[in-house]
C-alpha positions, 0 to 999 in steps of 0.5 A: 368522421364524414357526416351526411348532407342531412347531418350537416344540416341539423350541425348547421342549425344547432350551431346557429342556434346555440350562438343566437342564445349567446351560449358561454363556456360551451363548444364552440359554434362557428369552428364547430359548423367551418371543420364540418362544412369544409370537411376538416373535422379531424379537427373537431377530435382534436380540440373535443377529444373528451366527446369522442369516446371511439380511438380513430385515428386522423387520416394521413395528411394529418399524421403527417402534418403533425409530423413535420411540425414536430421536427420544424419545432425540435430542429428549430430549438435545437438550432437556437439551442447552439452557440456560435462554434455549433452553429459554423459546424452546422453551416459546414455540414449542412448547406441548409443550415442558415435556413433552420426556420420552417418554410410551411407548405405550399398553399395552392393545395400541392402538399395534400391540404398542409397549407391549411391543415397545419394553419387549423392546427396553428391558429385555432387548436392552438397547437406548435405555438412556436409557428403562430403568426408565422406565413406558412406558404412556402408557396411551392410543393415541400411533402416530398422534402419534408419525407425525406427529412422525417424518413431522415429524423426516423434514422437517427432512432431517436425518441421524443424523450431526446428531444434537441439534435445534436449538430451532426444529426441537424445536418444529416436530416437537413440534407435530405432536404435536398433532393438527392439528385442536387447534392 
């Protein structure tokens, strides 16, 4: 959803009026104004799905971040369910086995705005509560590694109904984190 400059001005004026009238139990005027002015209008559909009847797909970078958050949530929960033997096996199968904690996205924007999209999803839209309150800045580009990990996960053929990963599946996904030239 794109807004013209005139529409942005109208939204800004209406949200200011809404705020001054101190209307409760309605839309969040500050959220709306921020998302319209920042260009993150995809978040309006996520926060207020009943307002928009058309079925517009989110931008590709938003879908990518959502897929990454889903994957890391599954990895962390699967890791948390392991016993000591499972953890030892994972550490043997993958050098990344001890780092099963979502590192975030590059806060400098190299990850197709993944950092700010993840922050909006987690902190403002209150999705993926597992990651709430964490530092989401990986301080390095992560998109390529996440693409490899998502491809490894998809090659397993597991649906969301089969939520937890086995130790071997986790190792395969975590090993994809490492660039093939460095394995």
